[in-house]
PATI-126736 format. One record per residue: residue number from 1; x, y, z of N, C-alpha, C in turn. Coordinates in steps of 0.001 Angstrom, whole numbers. Atoms other than C-alpha are relative to their C-alpha. Example, Ala and Ser with C-alpha at 12.3 -4.5 7.8 and 13.67 -1.06 7.14 Angstrom:
REM residues 2
n:n_x:n_y:n_z:ca_x:ca_y:ca_z:c_x:c_y:c_z
1:890:-1190:0:12300:-4500:7800:900:1200:0
2:-820:-1190:-60:13670:-1060:7140:-770:1090:730
END
This chain:
REM residues 269
n:n_x:n_y:n_z:ca_x:ca_y:ca_z:c_x:c_y:c_z
1:-34:-1461:57:28004:3261:18964:1303:520:601
2:-1290:-543:-407:31097:5414:19404:-43:594:1405
3:-174:-649:-1300:32395:6697:22720:877:1231:-191
4:-792:-1220:52:33623:10273:23003:917:60:1209
5:-958:-198:-1088:36747:10844:25073:292:1494:92
6:-22:-1451:-121:36479:14406:26286:903:432:1149
7:-857:-595:-1022:39070:16421:28185:-666:1294:458
8:803:-1111:-476:36880:18755:30229:786:819:1016
9:-786:-887:-846:38702:21721:31740:-922:910:808
10:737:-897:-881:37290:23578:34737:1000:685:913
11:-878:-696:-937:38664:25887:37381:-605:-30:1396
12:441:-19:-1389:38470:25694:41138:822:1036:761
13:-695:-952:-856:39340:28276:43748:599:-766:1169
14:-695:761:-1032:41936:26852:46102:1012:919:679
15:-1028:-791:-681:44840:28004:48248:1369:-598:-271
16:-1368:477:176:48585:27799:47779:577:-365:1366
17:-629:444:-1254:51046:26640:50406:55:1099:1054
18:-7:-1111:-945:51007:30102:51945:-1396:411:445
19:1368:-311:-391:47230:30080:52319:-670:1062:-850
20:570:-1028:876:46638:32571:49478:-945:-647:-1019
21:967:538:952:43585:32012:47283:488:181:-1432
22:-311:-76:1427:44117:31255:43617:-895:-973:-759
23:765:897:865:42278:29679:40700:944:-1035:-605
24:-813:1091:549:43582:26307:39533:-796:-755:-1055
25:622:799:1059:42826:24482:36293:-41:-1463:424
26:151:1435:-209:41508:20949:36661:-546:-587:-1294
27:480:644:1229:41083:18656:33665:-458:-1416:314
28:584:1323:-210:38804:15635:33843:-150:-689:-1348
29:171:779:1232:39033:12973:31158:-1206:-910:195
30:1240:760:-153:35553:11546:30724:-338:-687:-1311
31:492:715:1176:33987:9063:28350:-1516:159:-43
32:1431:-209:180:30543:9888:26991:-476:-798:-1203
33:575:657:1186:28395:7683:24724:-418:1074:-1005
34:297:-1018:1005:28107:9627:21472:-1499:200:-177
35:1441:-116:211:24404:8851:21177:-724:589:1205
36:562:-689:-1165:23845:10421:24625:527:1426:91
37:-638:-1312:27:25600:13648:23599:-604:844:-1114
38:459:-940:1013:24341:16712:21750:1055:1065:-256
39:-877:-1116:364:26233:19449:19935:-873:1099:-595
40:845:-1111:431:24482:22807:19583:855:1128:-558
41:-673:-1133:629:25587:25612:17258:-819:1248:271
42:707:-1196:-435:24615:28970:18739:307:1193:-903
43:-61:-1254:748:23981:31891:16368:1218:125:-910
44:-1065:-58:1018:26562:30994:13734:-651:541:-1277
45:778:-625:1056:24860:33458:11414:792:213:-1290
46:-614:-260:1302:25513:34195:7756:622:1387:-86
47:-592:-1337:-17:26330:37820:8599:-198:603:1386
48:115:-690:-1291:26620:40268:11476:192:1483:-257
49:-133:-1441:183:26306:44022:11870:1406:494:298
50:-1346:-422:-375:29837:44162:13324:1034:-625:-934
51:-1013:511:921:32645:43872:10780:1031:-855:725
52:-967:786:-761:35031:42641:13468:-526:-1391:295
53:592:1309:-282:32624:39829:14383:31:-877:-1245
54:-42:776:1254:32392:38757:10724:1416:-483:-294
55:-1392:354:301:36154:38803:10326:520:-1086:940
56:-483:1008:-953:36753:36747:13471:-670:-1360:-210
57:700:1258:234:34130:34151:12567:564:-759:-1193
58:-387:630:1268:35498:33475:9094:1007:-1136:167
59:-956:1106:-140:38573:31421:10119:-504:-1143:876
60:537:1062:-848:36481:29450:12639:-920:-939:-768
61:1036:765:688:33936:28212:10091:464:-1379:-478
62:-424:1347:418:35994:25349:8554:170:-952:1179
63:-160:848:-1191:36857:24043:12044:-1347:-368:602
64:1342:290:-511:33242:24340:13140:-653:-1108:-835
65:632:990:872:32032:22382:10123:655:-1371:156
66:-701:1273:-195:34700:19722:10630:-432:-657:1307
67:444:543:-1287:33675:19329:14283:-1411:-545:-97
68:1375:457:191:30011:19026:13277:-23:-1340:-726
69:-27:1250:764:30787:16323:10711:541:-1153:848
70:-585:1061:-818:32992:14352:13096:-969:-448:1083
71:947:340:-1054:30428:14538:15892:-1189:-766:-556
72:1161:665:602:27536:13578:13634:347:-1423:-419
73:-416:1337:441:29455:10652:12159:152:-959:1174
74:-163:842:-1189:30112:9401:15689:-1336:-338:657
75:1318:263:-573:26400:9522:16528:-540:1095:889
76:443:-1129:-815:26110:12893:18301:-1190:686:-676
77:1134:-755:529:22809:14753:17899:400:1451:-232
78:-371:-1365:352:23432:18056:16089:-1243:888:30
79:1091:-973:-64:21223:21058:16852:511:1336:-527
80:-342:-1310:556:21423:24209:14740:-962:1030:583
81:826:-1006:-677:20182:27284:16625:398:1408:-429
82:-247:-1378:441:20568:30422:14495:-1217:869:335
83:1157:-747:-504:18244:32732:16437:-555:972:-1027
84:700:-1008:810:15678:34886:14650:52:-274:-1500
85:-51:318:1434:16010:33040:11328:-879:-1205:-340
86:764:1232:210:13426:30261:11653:-866:40:-1248
87:795:-79:1231:11378:31563:8716:758:-576:-1192
88:-815:522:1112:14256:30633:6410:-104:-1521:-77
89:-3:1462:-62:13934:26999:7550:-1415:-585:104
90:1390:434:-171:10127:26758:7452:-289:-1350:-645
91:266:1255:726:10212:23855:4965:1105:-1038:170
92:-1144:906:-154:13393:22157:6197:-374:-1182:889
93:320:1171:-834:13018:18577:7526:571:78:1413
94:-595:-104:-1337:15373:19343:10431:-791:964:882
95:872:-906:-738:13086:22195:11443:-1292:-718:390
96:1223:752:-300:9978:19986:11200:249:-1028:1110
97:-331:1003:-1019:11732:17351:13315:-5:637:1395
98:4:-686:-1290:12259:19882:16102:-1404:435:400
99:1354:-466:-295:8712:21236:15833:-923:-1124:455
100:821:1133:-419:7353:17742:16438:13:-187:1512
101:-98:120:-1461:8418:18050:20089:-754:1132:674
102:674:-1018:-798:6200:19863:22562:1018:652:944
103:-973:-655:-886:8238:22487:24434:-169:-417:1452
104:-4:326:-1424:9183:21572:27995:406:1233:794
105:-383:-1097:-889:9398:24046:30847:343:-610:1356
106:-380:656:-1258:11328:22252:33600:98:996:1152
107:-233:-823:-1185:11485:23558:37137:1487:332:84
108:-1427:-352:-91:14746:25497:37515:647:-590:1245
109:-782:517:-1119:17430:24029:39731:1309:773:56
110:-1323:-598:-99:20702:25368:41029:962:-875:-794
111:-913:821:792:23292:24226:38463:967:-790:879
112:-894:848:-786:25284:21302:39818:1415:552:-3
113:-1333:-575:107:28423:23029:38607:191:1117:1019
114:-75:-1102:-962:27607:26014:40838:213:-518:1407
115:-107:544:-1356:27237:23876:43936:1412:-465:305
116:-1358:500:-194:30739:22526:43390:1048:1108:-88
117:-930:-1112:183:32262:25969:42833:452:558:1340
118:-543:-556:-1239:34520:26943:45720:488:1416:-300
119:-382:-1381:248:34477:30690:45242:-847:915:859
120:744:-941:-814:33415:33695:47250:-1263:444:-713
121:1159:-473:753:31128:35023:44516:-984:-1138:-227
122:879:1133:261:29767:31625:43498:-660:-511:1251
123:559:486:-1255:29297:30623:47112:-1137:863:505
124:1062:-907:-436:27211:33688:47884:-1274:-266:-786
125:1172:230:831:24893:33096:44943:-581:-1382:271
126:474:1362:-213:24707:29350:45542:-702:-132:1343
127:579:101:-1330:23913:29820:49216:-1425:531:43
128:1351:-555:30:20795:31775:48286:-1033:-1077:-309
129:904:1089:314:19281:28550:46980:-979:310:-1115
130:895:-395:1079:17453:30452:44226:741:-129:-1322
131:-714:184:1270:18477:29233:40752:125:1293:-798
132:-53:-1244:767:17616:32603:39233:992:989:591
133:-918:-929:-653:19814:34383:41773:1450:-331:-299
134:-1383:386:298:22896:32427:40771:395:565:-1364
135:-398:-646:1257:24442:34710:38165:1200:895:246
136:-1193:-803:-249:28007:35825:38910:263:979:-1146
137:-220:-1019:1032:29008:39003:37032:1094:-403:-987
138:-979:274:1057:30888:38771:33758:1285:803:230
139:-1271:-688:-217:34574:39770:33669:291:1109:-1005
140:-229:-1043:1001:34246:42062:30618:-1244:871:-114
141:1068:-977:161:32159:45167:29979:-295:129:-1497
142:393:-118:1406:30239:45054:26691:-1158:982:-142
143:1077:-985:34:28026:48092:27315:-101:697:-1349
144:9:-605:1340:28994:49378:23861:-337:-1026:-1069
145:335:1124:885:27705:46099:22326:1224:-791:-457
146:-1189:792:244:31286:44896:22130:637:173:-1351
147:-579:-165:1322:32146:46265:18716:1428:527:82
148:-1385:-462:67:35825:46670:17934:195:979:-1157
149:-74:-919:1142:35019:48831:14891:-925:1172:303
150:738:-1134:-571:33933:52309:15942:-1215:412:-826
151:1083:-535:820:31679:53075:12977:-1222:-918:-76
152:1112:947:78:29435:50029:13404:-1173:418:869
153:1220:-182:-769:25810:50410:14536:-812:-1287:-101
154:739:1268:29:23681:47373:15516:-1233:35:-912
155:1222:245:769:21021:46091:13099:-54:-1497:-279
156:125:1420:278:19683:42663:12161:576:-285:-1382
157:-691:270:1265:22148:41525:9494:-149:-1445:-440
158:9:1435:267:21472:37784:9645:-1344:-458:-554
159:1213:572:578:18958:35733:7655:-71:-1514:163
160:-76:1458:-93:20098:32136:8227:1297:-375:715
161:-1304:465:-465:22910:30002:9627:989:143:-1147
162:-1016:-163:1043:26179:30483:7777:25:-1240:-898
163:27:1152:913:26145:28284:4647:1249:-863:50
164:-1204:820:-133:29657:27068:5486:-207:-1168:960
165:317:1089:-927:28049:24830:8135:-1048:-904:-654
166:907:941:653:26424:21731:6650:-1081:-479:971
167:1133:518:-761:22977:20657:7888:-448:-1309:-635
168:468:1298:482:21950:17011:7578:-1518:-53:171
169:1462:-37:-53:18256:17017:6683:-594:-1256:618
170:529:1271:-488:17881:13394:7764:244:-222:1497
171:-389:282:-1377:19426:13675:11257:-81:1190:947
172:-192:-1155:-869:19800:17205:12575:-1322:608:451
173:1128:-780:-492:17462:19549:14447:296:1479:-225
174:-129:-1450:120:16825:23263:13852:-1049:646:894
175:927:-715:-878:15291:25429:16570:753:1111:719
176:-585:-1035:-852:15880:28616:18540:-820:179:1270
177:811:-24:-1209:13479:27779:21393:594:-935:1047
178:-629:808:-1035:15061:26589:24619:-862:-1154:464
179:882:1060:-481:12041:24642:25840:-177:-1120:-996
180:158:1033:1032:11627:22831:22536:1286:-812:-157
181:-1272:715:110:15318:21989:22290:191:-919:1198
182:-120:854:-1182:15297:20697:25875:-881:-1237:-141
183:900:1137:188:12303:18488:25030:579:-1002:-995
184:-636:884:989:14121:17103:21976:1153:-774:626
185:-1136:663:-650:17208:16353:24063:-482:-1080:954
186:524:958:-957:15190:14632:26766:-595:-1218:-714
187:605:1109:748:13269:12538:24226:1048:-924:-603
188:-1065:784:617:16561:11371:22719:999:-521:1022
189:-878:515:-1046:18190:10559:26048:1338:692:82
190:-1264:-740:-29:20860:13257:25741:354:355:1445
191:-446:-213:-1370:22888:13516:28951:1030:1115:142
192:-905:-1160:-38:25379:16253:28017:-114:743:-1317
193:101:-843:1186:25113:19169:25624:1280:813:-159
194:-1157:-805:359:28231:20597:23986:-504:1205:-793
195:449:-1207:703:27974:24127:22619:1184:734:-614
196:-967:-859:672:29923:26188:20091:-773:1154:-618
197:668:-1115:665:29205:29478:18388:397:1334:576
198:-303:-1374:-380:29117:33200:19009:-1276:666:523
199:-1246:-410:-646:29265:35219:21089:-75:-429:1463
200:22:677:-1291:30295:33703:24412:-640:826:1106
201:513:-834:-1087:29476:36642:26690:-1435:455:-233
202:1367:-400:320:26143:37217:24977:-850:-1237:-274
203:916:1080:381:24260:34511:23058:365:-1347:626
204:-400:1341:-448:26287:31452:24116:-285:-207:1481
205:363:99:-1412:25657:32207:27769:-1488:236:248
206:1278:-549:-421:22258:33887:27658:-1217:-414:-811
207:1179:427:759:20007:32421:24949:-800:-1030:795
208:861:943:-724:17081:30293:26113:441:-1446:-165
209:-495:1360:253:18853:27222:24685:1474:-142:370
210:-1457:-45:-170:22346:28135:25876:412:-330:1431
211:-646:551:-1192:24619:27618:28861:-781:266:1288
212:629:-297:-1294:22834:29431:31698:-1350:-690:145
213:1337:570:-133:19274:28312:30971:41:-1521:28
214:-66:1456:11:20150:24721:30110:586:-525:1314
215:-573:404:-1285:22280:24509:33258:-1042:97:1106
216:1059:-151:-1004:19359:25803:35328:-1081:-1066:-152
217:947:1101:223:17240:23028:33782:638:-1365:251
218:-641:1245:-383:19748:20418:34906:727:-718:-1114
219:-728:622:1108:21433:19745:31550:1484:331:121
220:-1445:-271:-23:25228:19369:31916:470:544:-1349
221:-480:-682:1203:26965:21638:29417:1522:-81:-82
222:-1449:-180:175:30463:22011:27972:202:892:-1216
223:-260:-1004:1028:31812:24872:25856:1245:-363:-806
224:-1178:193:855:34120:24343:22875:751:1322:-66
225:-650:-1291:-216:36589:27046:23800:765:495:-1220
226:-711:-459:1192:38423:27128:20453:-942:288:-1159
227:985:-256:1054:35183:27511:18469:-1043:1000:500
228:880:-1051:-482:33749:30625:20068:740:1333:-50
229:-558:-1350:62:34327:34371:20252:-826:870:930
230:764:-936:-828:33227:37371:22327:-299:1274:-774
231:210:-1380:427:31713:40745:21612:583:860:1109
232:-696:-797:-1013:34198:42867:23510:975:943:-695
233:-919:-996:528:36127:46045:22752:1071:331:1028
234:-1079:-395:-920:39532:46827:24295:-178:1404:570
235:257:-1336:-528:38137:50332:24842:-816:-42:1292
236:811:144:-1198:36037:48932:27718:753:-811:1057
237:-627:823:-1047:37008:47406:31110:-121:-1480:-324
238:-1193:-325:-792:39110:45478:31885:1171:515:-833
239:-1025:-634:829:41028:47170:29026:1115:-969:-377
240:-962:993:494:42692:44085:27590:-266:-213:-1481
241:202:282:1418:43059:42812:24027:-1288:-794:-195
242:1208:772:276:40069:41216:22325:213:-1471:312
243:-274:1413:-280:41705:37790:22538:14:-273:1495
244:1:174:-1455:42278:38258:26260:-1418:106:556
245:1394:-91:-408:38644:39306:26613:-725:-1315:-203
246:602:1308:260:37557:36044:25002:489:-1022:1011
247:-560:941:-981:39907:34097:27269:-651:188:1366
248:597:-266:-1307:38461:35799:30356:-1436:-524:83
249:1383:468:-22:34890:34928:29364:-52:-1530:-1
250:-79:1466:-40:35812:31297:28652:335:-458:1412
251:-385:374:-1367:37486:31132:32064:-1130:275:988
252:1190:-257:-823:34378:32695:33626:-949:-1198:-69
253:862:1181:149:32324:29814:32200:584:-1190:749
254:-659:1136:-669:34879:27302:33509:-82:97:1521
255:53:-191:-1454:34672:28799:37001:-1412:-162:551
256:1335:-137:-577:30922:29245:37384:-1109:-797:-681
257:1126:580:726:28892:27396:34737:247:-1394:-571
258:-211:1299:647:30446:24515:32826:1458:-136:-400
259:-1365:176:477:33739:22980:31763:108:355:-1480
260:-243:-229:1424:35301:23634:28374:852:-1134:-560
261:-828:975:695:36988:21428:25814:415:574:-1329
262:-417:-446:1341:38701:21736:22447:-611:-917:-1047
263:632:762:1085:37312:20615:19110:787:-1239:-377
264:-800:1189:294:40189:18144:18784:-607:-1244:621
265:630:1156:-643:38260:15909:21183:-1077:-607:-887
266:1017:492:912:35472:15638:18616:620:-514:-1282
267:-655:417:1249:37762:15395:15599:657:-1363:166
268:-595:1312:-257:39374:12375:17267:-1019:-1089:232
269:1043:989:-291:36014:10646:17733:-16:-1116:-1029
END
């Protein structure tokens, strides 16, 4: 079975020679058995109520599909999690495969990544010892739902995962339930879950199968930083470009929740 060579980037709070605090990037090169690794696609829907979100996703789709194929060929377990569309997959073998697992509800733990975070904010939350209390604030304000197109109003526009992403009926899993996905991962001996999809500051962090919850259940995570996007408008704090907003949210994950990597690590598998 193949071995994945992953360059996992995280950030630590340290001090410079003058004693001033600053964040520093640290990259760890790790080797993971492919058959002990999962890759989850979070809410890569066929449509979205926000035109900007649709436009930003479009160029990512070929890279996402290529990463999925490379990972699957190497032996990685692929999980498709397009929330609120399970009726579309009622007769799909990959959906039945996931439904065969009884949902697990593990006791929450303080994410190991949090305990290692040398930061004022992270340290305060971690010191509380309550896994639910550990939740540092996001760096971007998406109170307007993050739309970059003023005329958009939210509605359920999605019906399935985007058809540009191939699903292998013989190998993959389809679910949008965190407990069921965790049970599937545990049954298959998965030791690290990689995640891609949209949107980082919303679904990718907050879904029941995504970074925060899986981390609280003790599953090491890693975010594919070049295969994600945010819902953020430059009209909201911190008043930066959309691309900078995405960068800030990725860096937030690297500081407080999980490392990130690029899809090239999977394409080279």
